[in-house]
Wavefront OBJ file of the C-alpha trace (Angstrom):
o trace
v -186.951 -125.556 109.667
v -187.555 -123.403 112.673
v -190.728 -121.747 112.647
v -191.226 -118.250 114.616
v -195.106 -117.116 115.447
v -195.811 -113.749 116.251
v -199.304 -112.406 116.753
v -199.180 -108.295 116.903
v -201.665 -106.372 119.508
v -203.733 -109.666 120.347
v -203.673 -112.545 122.029
v -203.775 -115.495 119.411
v -205.459 -118.785 120.315
v -204.146 -122.267 120.153
v -206.327 -123.099 116.967
v -204.783 -120.563 115.270
v -201.441 -120.988 116.066
v -202.008 -124.855 115.175
v -203.519 -123.619 111.811
v -200.801 -121.210 110.976
v -198.145 -123.906 112.072
v -200.089 -126.767 110.131
v -200.003 -124.583 106.682
v -196.604 -123.500 106.824
v -195.200 -126.928 107.626
v -196.533 -128.176 103.618
v -193.752 -125.737 102.041
v -191.159 -128.111 102.205
v -193.089 -130.142 99.597
v -192.194 -127.362 96.950
v -188.651 -126.933 98.144
v -186.870 -129.121 100.970
v -183.857 -126.404 101.555
v -186.053 -123.791 103.684
v -183.970 -122.656 106.433
v -186.494 -120.884 108.699
v -190.217 -119.169 108.734
v -191.862 -116.170 110.661
v -195.476 -115.625 110.764
v -196.756 -112.472 111.969
v -200.316 -111.404 112.622
v -201.801 -108.262 113.040
v -204.666 -106.325 112.972
v -205.351 -103.644 110.396
v -206.996 -100.184 110.103
v -208.719 -101.414 106.970
v -212.768 -102.291 107.712
v -213.083 -104.484 104.686
v -209.799 -106.689 105.542
v -209.155 -105.921 108.979
v -206.334 -108.799 109.379
v -202.952 -109.321 107.967
v -200.783 -112.165 107.721
v -196.972 -111.737 106.965
v -195.018 -114.953 106.131
v -191.313 -114.499 105.703
v -189.502 -117.679 104.463
v -185.255 -117.797 104.365
v -183.930 -120.129 102.143
v -180.215 -120.189 100.923
v -178.989 -117.049 99.744
v -182.994 -115.712 99.107
v -185.927 -114.322 101.547
v -189.160 -114.756 100.104
v -192.541 -112.742 101.618
v -196.025 -113.026 101.466
v -198.449 -110.342 102.723
v -202.319 -110.993 102.701
v -205.122 -109.282 104.529
v -208.169 -110.604 104.665
v -211.539 -110.883 107.115
v -210.158 -113.714 108.701
v -206.638 -114.675 109.749
v -207.170 -118.310 108.297
v -207.879 -116.962 105.131
v -205.164 -114.353 104.874
v -202.680 -117.099 106.292
v -203.806 -119.707 103.379
v -204.029 -117.109 100.567
v -200.245 -116.355 101.646
v -198.852 -119.915 101.791
v -200.282 -120.368 98.475
v -198.338 -117.353 97.142
v -195.549 -118.744 98.534
v -195.588 -121.952 97.185
v -195.941 -120.315 93.950
v -192.531 -118.314 94.538
v -190.953 -121.424 95.944
v -191.831 -123.452 92.326
v -190.594 -120.660 90.260
v -187.386 -120.307 92.466
v -186.772 -123.998 92.417
v -187.347 -124.049 88.383
v -185.013 -120.929 87.673
v -182.413 -122.020 89.944
v -182.076 -125.470 89.289
v -183.592 -126.310 85.840
v -180.243 -124.205 83.935
l 1 2 3 4 5 6 7 8 9 10 11 12 13 14 15 16 17 18 19 20 21 22 23 24 25 26 27 28 29 30 31 32 33 34 35 36 37 38 39 40 41 42 43 44 45 46 47 48 49 50 51 52 53 54 55 56 57 58 59 60 61 62 63 64 65 66 67 68 69 70 71 72 73 74 75 76 77 78 79 80 81 82 83 84 85 86 87 88 89 90 91 92 93 94 95 96 97 98
């Protein structure tokens, strides 16, 4: 799985990058045919949840997307990964149990 990381309008720390890579590397346990993953972090105009994480995962014949906003990037990344894990489980169940 290839992972692309983008931080829009700010410079991401190495700790934040490591956290994002570590979180995304847990996804193949739910579906092992992930081709690539794109992580995009960006600030938002919202004062309540000023930080946003978008994660796009490409699997054969489909692209899954999760977008979460939170007060911290780590929380947004964690929520997006949780959402993608549910999507991957649902996709695997739907595709391979028939």
